[in-house]
Backbone bond lengths (Angstrom), bond angles and torsions (degrees), N, CA, C in turn:
res aa  C-N    CA-C-N  psi(-1)  N-CA   C-N-CA  omega(-1)  CA-C   N-CA-C  phi
1 X - - - 1.464 - - 1.525 111.41 -
2 X 1.356 115.37 -42.85 1.463 119.19 178.64 1.522 111.11 -63.73
3 X 1.352 115.48 -38.08 1.460 119.36 178.46 1.516 112.07 -62.88
4 X 1.331 116.39 -39.08 1.461 120.76 178.99 1.522 110.38 -61.35
5 X 1.324 116.87 -48.48 1.463 119.49 -177.61 1.522 111.83 -69.21
6 X 1.333 117.18 -35.24 1.460 119.53 175.82 1.527 110.17 -63.77
7 X 1.333 115.97 -43.30 1.462 119.64 177.97 1.517 111.92 -62.68
8 X 1.340 116.85 -40.25 1.465 120.34 178.70 1.523 110.88 -63.69
9 X 1.345 116.50 -43.57 1.470 120.12 -179.61 1.521 110.89 -61.87
10 X 1.338 116.97 -46.51 1.461 120.61 179.99 1.529 110.43 -62.02
11 X 1.332 116.10 -45.31 1.466 120.05 -178.32 1.520 111.58 -64.23
12 X 1.340 117.14 -40.08 1.463 120.90 179.40 1.523 110.32 -64.79
13 X 1.325 117.50 -40.08 1.470 120.53 179.31 1.521 110.56 -63.08
14 X 1.333 116.64 -46.27 1.466 119.97 -179.42 1.521 110.78 -63.66
15 X 1.328 116.77 -44.19 1.465 120.44 179.15 1.528 110.45 -64.04
16 X 1.344 116.91 -39.01 1.460 120.41 178.56 1.520 111.07 -62.81
17 X 1.325 117.20 -41.67 1.469 120.03 177.21 1.528 110.67 -61.09
18 X 1.332 115.84 -41.67 1.466 119.51 179.94 1.524 111.00 -65.02
19 X 1.328 117.65 -41.73 1.466 121.49 -179.63 1.534 110.38 -66.93
20 X 1.327 116.69 -43.94 1.464 120.69 -179.64 1.521 110.88 -61.57
21 X 1.342 117.31 -33.46 1.462 120.50 -177.56 1.525 112.55 -63.04
22 X 1.343 117.90 -18.31 1.462 120.14 177.35 1.527 111.61 -68.44
23 X 1.330 116.58 -27.14 1.465 119.79 -175.80 1.523 112.86 -117.54
24 X 1.353 117.37 -20.26 1.468 118.38 -176.71 1.517 111.26 -158.90
25 X 1.319 115.85 138.17 1.455 123.84 166.97 1.528 107.17 -137.70
26 X 1.319 118.68 153.81 1.466 120.00 -178.33 1.526 113.47 -55.23
27 X 1.338 116.39 -37.19 1.460 121.20 -179.46 1.525 109.34 -141.76
28 X 1.319 115.46 160.52 1.459 121.95 175.96 1.516 108.63 -85.08
29 X 1.346 117.42 117.01 1.462 119.76 -176.60 1.528 112.23 -73.44
30 X 1.333 117.28 -9.69 1.452 119.72 176.56 1.532 111.74 -77.53
31 X 1.321 116.27 -16.37 1.470 121.34 -179.33 1.521 108.77 -93.88
32 X 1.325 116.32 120.98 1.457 121.21 -179.78 1.523 109.85 -91.47
33 X 1.322 115.50 140.94 1.465 122.03 178.62 1.523 107.65 -130.87
34 X 1.334 115.24 69.69 1.467 121.39 -173.08 1.522 113.26 -56.66
35 X 1.348 120.81 -39.23 1.473 119.26 178.70 1.528 113.50 -57.41
36 X 1.340 118.16 -25.47 1.462 121.35 -179.81 1.529 112.37 -104.49
37 X 1.326 116.95 25.88 1.455 119.64 -178.13 1.530 110.92 -68.83
38 X 1.342 114.96 149.36 1.468 123.97 177.76 1.523 112.26 56.15
39 X 1.323 115.90 31.69 1.461 120.65 178.50 1.519 109.26 -75.26
40 X 1.334 118.70 131.42 1.470 120.21 -179.08 1.525 111.00 -68.53
41 X 1.322 117.12 164.79 1.469 120.12 178.91 1.524 112.12 -58.24
42 X 1.342 115.62 136.15 1.462 121.79 176.69 1.522 108.44 -154.25
43 X 1.303 116.44 -169.42 1.464 120.33 -177.94 1.521 112.36 -66.95
44 X 1.330 117.42 -28.13 1.464 121.23 -179.25 1.522 111.35 -78.63
45 X 1.316 116.07 -47.20 1.467 122.56 177.14 1.520 107.47 -121.67
46 X 1.320 116.06 100.96 1.460 120.96 -170.08 1.527 113.12 -59.78
47 X 1.319 117.14 -31.09 1.462 120.96 178.87 1.519 112.27 -114.46
48 X 1.328 117.22 11.99 1.454 121.27 179.24 1.511 112.85 85.21
49 X 1.341 115.23 -172.14 1.465 121.52 179.71 1.521 109.55 -125.85
50 X 1.338 115.81 160.69 1.464 120.10 179.94 1.520 111.09 -94.11
51 X 1.329 116.41 -165.06 1.468 120.85 -174.70 1.523 112.64 -72.76
52 X 1.317 118.25 -8.38 1.460 121.61 173.97 1.529 111.60 -106.88
53 X 1.307 116.80 3.86 1.459 120.42 -178.66 1.516 113.71 81.57
54 X 1.320 118.18 11.83 1.459 121.25 179.43 1.528 110.42 -80.68
55 X 1.313 115.40 146.61 1.458 121.03 -179.43 1.521 110.37 -69.81
56 X 1.339 117.23 123.54 1.461 121.08 -175.46 1.521 111.53 -70.82
57 X 1.328 118.04 -34.41 1.472 119.68 177.74 1.527 110.48 -60.77
58 X 1.328 116.48 -42.23 1.461 119.80 177.56 1.524 110.85 -64.01
59 X 1.338 116.70 -38.86 1.460 120.86 178.06 1.530 111.02 -65.32
60 X 1.344 115.97 -39.00 1.472 119.91 179.06 1.519 110.54 -64.40
61 X 1.330 117.36 -42.53 1.457 120.99 -179.64 1.529 110.84 -63.29
62 X 1.325 116.80 -44.94 1.461 120.16 179.48 1.529 111.09 -71.21
63 X 1.333 116.18 -34.04 1.457 119.54 176.77 1.519 112.03 -65.89
64 X 1.341 116.76 -35.15 1.464 120.51 175.76 1.519 110.19 -61.24
65 X 1.316 116.28 -40.80 1.460 120.43 179.04 1.523 110.77 -62.02
66 X 1.327 116.49 -43.38 1.463 120.65 179.66 1.520 111.40 -64.55
67 X 1.346 116.52 -47.78 1.463 120.48 -177.60 1.518 111.57 -62.97
68 X 1.325 117.01 -44.66 1.464 120.77 -178.71 1.521 110.43 -65.64
69 X 1.329 117.19 -42.51 1.466 120.14 -178.64 1.524 111.00 -63.39
70 X 1.342 116.67 -46.76 1.459 120.57 -179.12 1.518 110.87 -63.23
71 X 1.341 117.04 -48.44 1.468 120.58 -177.57 1.524 111.27 -66.00
72 X 1.336 117.20 -40.72 1.463 120.46 -177.18 1.523 111.36 -65.38
73 X 1.323 116.82 -46.17 1.467 119.72 -179.87 1.522 110.79 -67.35
74 X 1.345 116.82 -39.61 1.462 120.15 -179.73 1.524 111.30 -63.79
75 X 1.333 116.76 -43.23 1.470 119.90 177.47 1.528 110.21 -66.06
76 X 1.335 116.43 -37.47 1.460 119.69 176.48 1.516 112.21 -60.49
77 X 1.333 116.05 -40.50 1.469 119.90 177.14 1.524 110.33 -63.62
78 X 1.331 115.82 -44.71 1.458 119.67 -179.76 1.516 112.50 -61.06
79 X 1.330 116.51 -41.96 1.465 120.12 -179.94 1.522 111.24 -71.38
80 X 1.327 116.97 -42.91 1.463 120.86 -176.05 1.523 112.24 -63.05
81 X 1.323 117.27 -31.20 1.462 120.78 -179.66 1.527 111.44 -99.53
82 X 1.332 116.14 -42.38 1.457 120.39 -174.19 1.520 113.72 -68.51
83 X 1.338 117.65 -41.81 1.471 120.29 -177.73 1.532 111.32 -63.98
84 X 1.344 120.18 -49.58 1.473 118.80 176.73 1.524 113.03 -59.66
85 X 1.347 116.55 -38.97 1.467 118.77 178.46 1.531 110.55 -62.61
86 X 1.337 116.71 -42.50 1.457 119.65 179.08 1.522 112.34 -64.66
87 X 1.332 116.81 -40.74 1.465 120.25 177.52 1.524 110.68 -64.43
88 X 1.318 115.85 -41.42 1.465 120.86 -179.86 1.526 110.58 -63.81
89 X 1.350 115.92 -45.30 1.460 119.77 -179.90 1.528 111.15 -63.78
90 X 1.339 117.34 -39.60 1.464 120.22 179.57 1.526 111.28 -66.85
91 X 1.328 116.28 -38.82 1.459 119.90 179.53 1.529 112.01 -67.02
92 X 1.346 116.84 -28.87 1.464 121.57 179.33 1.517 110.88 -110.48
93 X 1.320 117.40 35.06 1.457 122.60 -174.52 1.535 111.10 -54.58
94 X 1.333 114.28 137.93 1.456 120.22 179.38 1.503 114.45 83.00
95 X 1.330 118.29 -6.91 1.456 121.35 -178.16 1.524 110.63 -88.90
96 X 1.321 115.47 173.33 1.466 120.99 177.18 1.524 110.26 -62.81
97 X 1.335 116.45 -37.76 1.465 120.15 179.27 1.524 110.79 -61.88
98 X 1.313 117.04 -44.43 1.461 121.42 177.48 1.520 110.35 -58.71
99 X 1.304 116.72 -44.21 1.465 121.07 -179.44 1.527 111.30 -64.48
100 X 1.317 117.23 -42.51 1.473 120.98 -179.72 1.527 110.46 -63.50
101 X 1.338 116.31 -44.93 1.469 119.87 -178.93 1.523 110.95 -62.23
102 X 1.312 117.59 -46.47 1.460 120.46 -176.51 1.519 111.89 -71.27
103 X 1.325 118.62 -35.69 1.459 119.29 177.47 1.537 110.51 -70.87
104 X 1.343 115.91 -31.82 1.460 118.66 174.03 1.520 111.61 -65.01
105 X 1.341 115.92 -38.87 1.460 119.86 175.35 1.524 111.48 -62.44
106 X 1.327 116.67 -41.73 1.458 119.99 178.51 1.520 111.04 -62.12
107 X 1.331 116.35 -36.62 1.460 120.12 179.59 1.524 110.90 -65.07
108 X 1.338 116.86 -42.53 1.463 119.87 178.71 1.522 110.43 -66.81
109 X 1.336 117.58 -38.45 1.457 121.61 178.81 1.528 111.64 -61.05
110 X 1.332 116.42 -25.77 1.463 119.68 -178.83 1.516 112.25 -69.76
111 X 1.333 116.68 -16.76 1.459 121.16 -179.29 1.521 109.42 -116.54
112 X 1.338 118.53 109.11 1.469 120.42 176.60 1.519 111.19 -59.86
113 X 1.349 115.85 163.38 1.467 120.19 -177.45 1.523 111.47 -59.84
114 X 1.337 117.64 -31.85 1.466 120.04 179.44 1.522 110.83 -65.32
115 X 1.337 116.65 -42.10 1.469 120.20 178.96 1.523 110.22 -66.86
116 X 1.345 116.60 -41.76 1.462 120.01 177.50 1.526 110.05 -61.44
117 X 1.344 116.80 -40.41 1.462 120.37 178.98 1.514 111.33 -63.69
118 X 1.326 117.08 -39.30 1.463 120.29 178.35 1.522 110.44 -62.54
119 X 1.336 116.39 -42.23 1.462 120.21 179.08 1.531 111.07 -64.29
120 X 1.336 116.43 -42.13 1.458 120.36 -178.60 1.523 111.14 -68.53
121 X 1.341 116.59 -45.85 1.472 119.67 -178.05 1.525 111.98 -69.77
122 X 1.341 117.00 -24.60 1.465 118.97 176.03 1.519 111.20 -63.92
123 X 1.335 115.07 -27.20 1.466 119.67 -179.65 1.524 112.07 -96.55
124 X 1.334 116.94 -44.84 1.466 121.09 -172.02 1.526 114.02 -107.64
125 X 1.335 117.79 -10.89 1.451 120.47 -178.72 1.523 112.00 92.05
126 X 1.342 117.71 155.84 1.470 120.85 -178.39 1.521 112.11 -73.25
127 X 1.343 116.12 138.37 1.456 122.04 176.38 1.518 108.74 -170.74
128 X 1.334 115.88 166.47 1.459 120.64 178.04 1.530 110.61 -64.91
129 X 1.334 117.31 -35.89 1.468 120.94 179.69 1.520 110.84 -63.02
130 X 1.329 116.59 -43.32 1.455 119.75 179.19 1.529 111.31 -68.39
131 X 1.330 117.14 -31.76 1.466 120.18 174.54 1.525 109.94 -64.69
132 X 1.338 116.46 -40.54 1.473 120.37 177.54 1.521 110.26 -61.09
133 X 1.331 116.40 -44.51 1.466 120.19 -179.21 1.522 110.37 -62.35
134 X 1.335 116.71 -44.42 1.463 120.75 -177.85 1.526 111.16 -63.83
135 X 1.327 116.96 -47.44 1.472 120.40 -179.62 1.527 109.94 -67.75
136 X 1.327 116.86 -38.39 1.459 120.65 178.93 1.515 112.14 -62.49
137 X 1.338 116.84 -43.44 1.470 120.70 178.64 1.522 110.40 -61.25
138 X 1.329 116.32 -40.77 1.465 119.91 -179.81 1.522 111.59 -66.91
139 X 1.329 117.91 -28.70 1.466 121.57 -179.17 1.531 112.83 -77.62
140 X 1.327 117.19 -21.45 1.468 120.11 -177.10 1.530 112.03 -57.66
141 X 1.338 119.56 -53.37 1.472 118.11 -179.26 1.525 113.46 -66.58
142 X 1.335 117.77 -26.08 1.468 120.19 177.43 1.528 110.04 -60.80
143 X 1.328 116.10 -50.02 1.459 120.34 -178.76 1.528 111.36 -74.57
144 X 1.326 117.64 -32.80 1.459 120.21 179.71 1.530 111.07 -65.18
145 X 1.327 116.71 -46.19 1.460 119.92 -178.96 1.537 111.14 -67.52
146 X 1.330 115.86 -41.78 1.464 119.24 179.60 1.526 111.00 -64.69
147 X 1.332 116.63 -42.74 1.459 120.69 -179.94 1.515 111.14 -64.95
148 X 1.308 116.31 -43.43 1.463 119.50 -179.60 1.529 110.68 -62.30
149 X 1.335 117.03 -45.72 1.456 119.94 -179.39 1.519 112.40 -62.29
150 X 1.340 115.99 -43.42 1.465 119.36 179.69 1.522 111.27 -68.06
151 X 1.339 116.62 -38.67 1.467 120.21 -178.51 1.521 111.50 -69.01
152 X 1.320 117.17 -38.37 1.459 119.59 -179.76 1.522 111.81 -60.87
153 X 1.331 116.92 -35.39 1.461 119.94 179.45 1.523 111.96 -69.54
154 X 1.340 116.51 -19.36 1.462 120.34 -179.10 1.522 112.86 -93.36
155 X 1.322 116.38 -24.22 1.460 119.25 -175.04 1.523 112.98 -63.99
156 X 1.322 117.97 -21.83 1.465 120.52 179.61 1.525 112.55 -96.37
157 X 1.332 117.18 2.65 1.458 119.96 -179.87 1.525 110.71 -74.20
158 X 1.333 116.21 156.75 1.469 121.09 -174.43 1.523 112.49 -62.99
159 X 1.334 117.94 -38.94 1.461 118.44 -177.18 1.521 111.52 -69.15
160 X 1.335 117.22 -26.30 1.469 119.85 175.63 1.525 109.58 -75.15
161 X 1.319 116.35 -40.84 1.469 119.52 176.58 1.523 110.70 -61.48
162 X 1.327 117.10 -37.77 1.463 120.26 177.95 1.526 110.81 -64.91
163 X 1.329 116.57 -39.73 1.465 120.14 178.46 1.527 110.75 -65.08
164 X 1.329 116.66 -36.69 1.471 119.91 178.81 1.528 110.39 -68.60
165 X 1.328 116.36 -38.76 1.467 119.86 177.94 1.521 110.90 -63.14
166 X 1.332 116.76 -33.42 1.470 120.91 178.91 1.522 112.60 -73.16
167 X 1.322 117.00 -4.46 1.449 120.53 176.17 1.518 115.32 92.14
168 X 1.313 117.56 11.46 1.460 119.65 179.00 1.523 110.28 -70.81
169 X 1.338 115.45 142.47 1.454 120.73 179.25 1.521 110.26 -74.02
170 X 1.338 115.42 165.13 1.468 120.06 178.23 1.518 110.94 -61.40
171 X 1.340 116.40 -35.39 1.459 119.67 179.27 1.522 110.90 -64.37
172 X 1.328 117.66 -46.80 1.465 121.15 -179.06 1.526 111.38 -64.98
173 X 1.333 116.05 -39.38 1.458 118.99 178.50 1.524 110.59 -64.18
174 X 1.328 116.44 -43.57 1.469 120.56 179.77 1.521 110.62 -62.97
175 X 1.326 116.91 -41.13 1.461 121.28 -175.93 1.535 112.12 -77.47
176 X 1.336 116.90 -41.73 1.460 120.51 -172.59 1.528 113.92 -90.86
177 X 1.328 117.29 -24.88 1.465 119.25 -173.44 1.532 113.23 -121.43
178 X 1.332 117.37 -43.71 1.467 119.95 -176.93 1.523 111.06 -73.51
179 X 1.333 116.92 -53.96 1.464 120.74 -174.75 1.526 113.14 -58.06
180 X 1.347 120.14 -46.51 1.469 118.33 178.98 1.522 113.79 -60.48
181 X 1.326 116.89 -28.36 1.460 119.82 -177.65 1.526 113.37 -83.84
182 X 1.328 118.01 -10.77 1.466 119.90 177.86 1.526 111.42 -115.36
183 X 1.332 117.36 6.26 1.462 120.47 -179.15 1.523 111.60 -60.51
184 X 1.332 117.25 -41.94 1.460 120.26 179.59 1.522 111.38 -58.99
185 X 1.331 115.49 -41.36 1.460 120.38 179.32 1.520 110.64 -64.78
186 X 1.331 117.24 -38.43 1.458 120.96 179.31 1.534 111.67 -67.52
187 X 1.340 116.01 -35.98 1.461 120.06 178.40 1.524 110.34 -64.21
188 X 1.322 116.31 -44.84 1.466 120.40 179.16 1.518 110.72 -63.05
189 X 1.331 116.75 -46.89 1.451 120.08 -179.81 1.523 111.22 -65.44
190 X 1.326 116.76 -36.39 1.460 120.25 177.47 1.515 111.76 -62.07
191 X 1.333 117.15 -39.44 1.461 120.38 177.54 1.520 111.21 -63.73
192 X 1.322 116.57 -42.84 1.464 120.53 179.19 1.520 110.74 -65.79
193 X 1.331 117.08 -44.10 1.471 120.10 179.42 1.520 111.11 -66.46
194 X 1.329 117.20 -29.06 1.455 121.01 176.87 1.524 110.36 -62.82
195 X 1.329 116.72 -43.77 1.465 119.79 177.97 1.526 110.79 -65.51
196 X 1.338 116.48 -40.39 1.462 119.85 177.50 1.527 111.04 -66.45
197 X 1.345 116.31 -32.13 1.457 120.17 177.42 1.519 111.86 -65.31
198 X 1.327 116.71 -38.16 1.469 120.15 176.89 1.526 110.33 -64.58
199 X 1.340 115.77 -41.91 1.463 118.92 176.38 1.534 111.49 -62.56
200 X 1.323 116.18 -43.28 1.459 120.56 -179.55 1.521 111.03 -64.07
201 X 1.340 117.24 -41.20 1.465 120.47 178.24 1.521 110.72 -62.36
202 X 1.329 116.71 -42.82 1.463 120.12 178.76 1.526 110.83 -63.34
203 X 1.331 116.25 -41.11 1.463 119.85 179.86 1.531 111.40 -65.06
204 X 1.331 116.18 -43.31 1.464 119.41 -179.67 1.525 111.03 -66.36
205 X 1.319 117.50 -39.70 1.466 120.42 177.94 1.520 110.82 -68.15
206 X 1.323 116.38 -34.18 1.461 120.79 -179.89 1.528 111.21 -61.47
207 X 1.334 116.51 -39.70 1.471 119.84 -179.22 1.521 111.98 -92.30
208 X 1.340 116.82 7.12 1.456 120.43 174.39 1.506 115.75 87.53
209 X 1.347 117.97 14.81 1.459 120.81 -177.76 1.526 112.97 -105.68
210 X 1.331 116.78 -3.05 1.450 120.24 -178.46 1.511 112.07 -102.80
211 X 1.346 115.35 -136.56 1.462 120.85 -179.28 1.528 110.23 -59.84
212 X 1.322 115.67 136.76 1.448 121.65 -177.37 1.524 110.85 -104.33
213 X 1.345 117.24 150.49 1.472 120.15 176.27 1.529 110.09 -55.93
214 X 1.345 117.68 144.12 1.465 127.75 9.88 1.536 114.51 -89.72
215 X 1.343 118.99 9.57 1.461 120.50 178.56 1.518 110.00 -64.87
216 X 1.331 116.77 129.72 1.460 120.89 -179.66 1.516 110.47 -75.36
217 X 1.322 115.97 140.85 1.460 121.66 178.84 1.514 108.36 -151.66
218 X 1.332 116.14 137.92 1.459 119.78 179.14 1.526 111.09 -62.18
219 X 1.314 117.79 -40.33 1.453 120.37 179.08 1.518 111.82 -64.69
220 X 1.321 117.48 -40.64 1.456 121.46 177.42 1.523 110.72 -65.15
221 X 1.338 117.48 -37.65 1.461 121.05 177.23 1.527 110.78 -61.78
222 X 1.333 116.88 -40.66 1.459 120.29 177.90 1.527 111.22 -65.94
223 X 1.328 116.31 -40.67 1.464 119.67 179.41 1.522 111.11 -63.23
224 X 1.337 117.02 -41.74 1.463 120.40 179.46 1.518 112.25 -68.70
225 X 1.338 117.29 -25.53 1.467 121.00 -174.42 1.517 113.47 -95.01
226 X 1.328 118.55 -3.36 1.462 119.40 -171.97 1.524 113.15 -65.36
227 X 1.324 118.81 -23.76 1.470 121.00 178.34 1.529 112.15 -96.72
228 X 1.342 116.34 2.87 1.465 120.09 -175.33 1.526 112.56 -114.78
229 X 1.325 116.80 10.37 1.467 119.93 -174.46 1.520 111.94 -60.21
230 X 1.319 116.98 -41.12 1.467 119.58 -178.37 1.524 112.14 -75.77
231 X 1.328 117.35 -28.50 1.465 120.66 -178.97 1.524 111.90 -82.43
232 X 1.330 116.41 -43.55 1.472 121.44 -177.37 1.524 108.47 -144.87
233 X 1.338 117.06 83.90 1.476 120.19 -175.90 1.523 113.70 -57.16
234 X 1.327 117.78 -29.90 1.464 120.11 -176.37 1.518 112.49 -64.08
235 X 1.333 117.23 -25.59 1.460 120.63 -178.70 1.528 110.86 -64.28
236 X 1.340 116.60 -33.87 1.464 120.58 178.62 1.526 112.00 -94.42
237 X 1.329 117.07 -34.17 1.464 120.52 -175.67 1.529 112.03 -66.90
238 X 1.327 117.17 -40.55 1.466 119.85 -174.70 1.529 111.85 -63.95
239 X 1.346 120.52 -53.91 1.471 118.38 178.44 1.529 112.42 -65.02
240 X 1.346 116.96 -33.34 1.451 119.20 177.67 1.521 111.68 -63.49
241 X 1.334 116.21 -44.01 1.458 120.27 177.42 1.527 111.45 -66.07
242 X 1.330 116.66 -35.38 1.465 119.92 178.30 1.520 110.49 -60.82
243 X 1.328 116.94 -42.66 1.463 120.77 179.00 1.524 110.59 -66.19
244 X 1.337 116.13 -46.93 1.464 120.78 -176.96 1.528 110.74 -62.60
245 X 1.322 117.12 -47.82 1.461 120.66 -177.15 1.531 111.03 -65.42
246 X 1.329 116.91 -41.68 1.463 120.00 -179.55 1.524 111.27 -64.35
247 X 1.326 116.62 -46.85 1.466 120.29 179.84 1.525 110.31 -65.16
248 X 1.329 117.10 -39.58 1.458 120.68 177.55 1.529 110.76 -61.10
249 X 1.331 116.70 -45.42 1.459 120.36 179.53 1.515 112.23 -61.32
250 X 1.324 116.84 -43.61 1.463 120.10 179.97 1.526 111.42 -67.29
251 X 1.334 117.33 -37.97 1.463 119.63 178.21 1.525 111.48 -67.47
252 X 1.332 116.38 -40.21 1.463 119.40 176.55 1.530 110.62 -61.92
253 X 1.336 115.50 -41.81 1.456 118.96 178.97 1.522 110.91 -66.67
254 X 1.337 117.16 -39.94 1.461 120.19 178.47 1.518 112.32 -64.01
255 X 1.335 116.67 -43.41 1.470 120.02 178.00 1.527 110.78 -64.92
256 X 1.347 115.81 -40.30 1.457 118.87 178.77 1.517 112.27 -65.15
257 X 1.316 116.49 -41.13 1.465 119.89 177.87 1.522 111.37 -65.15
258 X 1.320 116.39 -37.51 1.461 119.07 177.34 1.520 110.88 -62.12
259 X 1.330 116.38 -42.35 1.465 119.86 178.90 1.521 111.79 -64.03
260 X 1.344 116.07 -34.59 1.459 119.75 -177.23 1.527 112.99 -83.35
261 X 1.348 117.02 -35.35 1.453 120.53 -170.50 1.516 114.71 -100.55
262 X 1.338 117.40 -24.68 1.467 119.73 -177.79 1.527 109.14 -86.16
263 X 1.321 118.64 112.52 1.480 120.59 -178.06 1.516 113.06 -62.74
264 X 1.332 117.92 -28.83 1.455 119.78 179.69 1.513 111.52 -68.32
265 X 1.337 116.48 -38.40 1.464 120.19 177.65 1.521 109.93 -67.52
266 X 1.349 116.00 -42.07 1.465 119.31 178.73 1.534 111.04 -61.48
267 X 1.322 115.73 -39.45 1.466 119.39 -179.99 1.528 111.15 -66.16
268 X 1.349 116.26 -39.43 1.466 119.73 -179.95 1.529 110.95 -65.15
269 X 1.354 116.15 -35.89 1.461 119.73 -177.54 1.521 111.81 -74.71
270 X 1.337 116.08 -27.39 1.459 118.94 178.96 1.522 112.18 -90.25
């Protein structure tokens, strides 16, 4: 329970910073102040400045906005496509369609999001949009496999058999009976994939395949700071801690939600 609330507090703080950055940041990151580059944290710049003299707190706030936007849209893509595919495969279990869907998922699983991003950027060039597409594609089989597994366990339940006896189609049963009963599971998995999406966005930006300058990104901040660790450790520590704390908060919230929403976990604990 404590982990859930700690995760919620951390997540709310990060989201609040991202929302506030739409209307206010301590400094304009487009303005370079080279004479004050690599300045340590003080009252003027609470988290110091980077190698261009930009305020790191402002960069962190804008980077939070980028990471949350990329991860949120990517997870949304994965859920919007993966959940219907999983429901469809479960409704047609054992059929050729089920086999095609699941083997397609296995094929996507064979390529991590970084490899998919490399393939996409080789054709369209690096950008935050292409990072969203790459992470979103990788999330599709995650939700499809989870949805199919959860739905299959429900298809043999008595209330589903009763719905079939009443003449309801597989589509209506999936929409009216299966989906509402696995929504909690999807919420928990979505929270976990959201944290993984932030990590993936940072990794893609770190290698130059994600958000491009002048868009702020935690991964890009780490890439720019990798040669400055000995000169100004705060330049690398701050974005690194931002990633770690955010992912930790989301994972704590995901684990807490699983404990609260998954009846099987509740039964095991009691």
